[in-house]
N, C-alpha and C positions, 0 to 999 in steps of 0.2 A: 447595453453593456453595463450600465450601472447596477441593474438587478442581478446580473451574473456576478459581478464583483461582491455584491452584498451577500449573495448565496454562498460563494466561496469563502468569504470571511466567516460566515455563521457556521459552515461546516468545519472550518479550522478551529473555531472556538469550541464547538461541541466535541471534536476530536480531542482537543487539549484537556477539556473537562472530563472526558471519559477514558483518558489514557490508561488508567489502572485496569479497566475491564478490556480495553482494546488490546493490551499487551498480552492477554491470555489467548488471543486468537492465534492459531498455529501458523499463520503466514509468516514467512521469513525462516521457517525451519522445514520447508518441504523437501522431499527426496529430490536430489538434483541440485540443490543449493550447495555452494562450495564454502567450506569453513576450514581455514588453515590456522593452526596454533603452533608457532615456533618461537622459542626464546622469549616468551612474555609478550609476544605480538599476536593479536587476534585479527585476522582478515576474514571478512564475510562477503561473499558475492552471491546475493539472492537471485540468481539467473532465472530459475523456474518460478519463483514468486513474481518476478517482474513480468514474465510471460503470461502467467495466469491473470494478473491484474490487468494487463494490457488487453487480453482477449475479453475479459469481463466488461471493461470500460468500452471497448469497441462495439460489443454486442449491445450494450445499454444505449449508446449513442445511435447505433443503427436502428434499434427499436424505436427510439424517440423521434427519429426523423420520419418514420413511416406513418 
């Protein structure tokens, strides 16, 4: 468990340091994501992005367990 927490912390640190480049990845703006703009309020529901990330992580974990 300790190694897992250290790994998660290191990934968060790397993600924070590389945010400028990670922001250019088109995730969050996939077709099927809902974006509503009304009266100065922006609501963004990244439904398809969440599904894509969930499938990728599930496939990765399934592959690592074998």
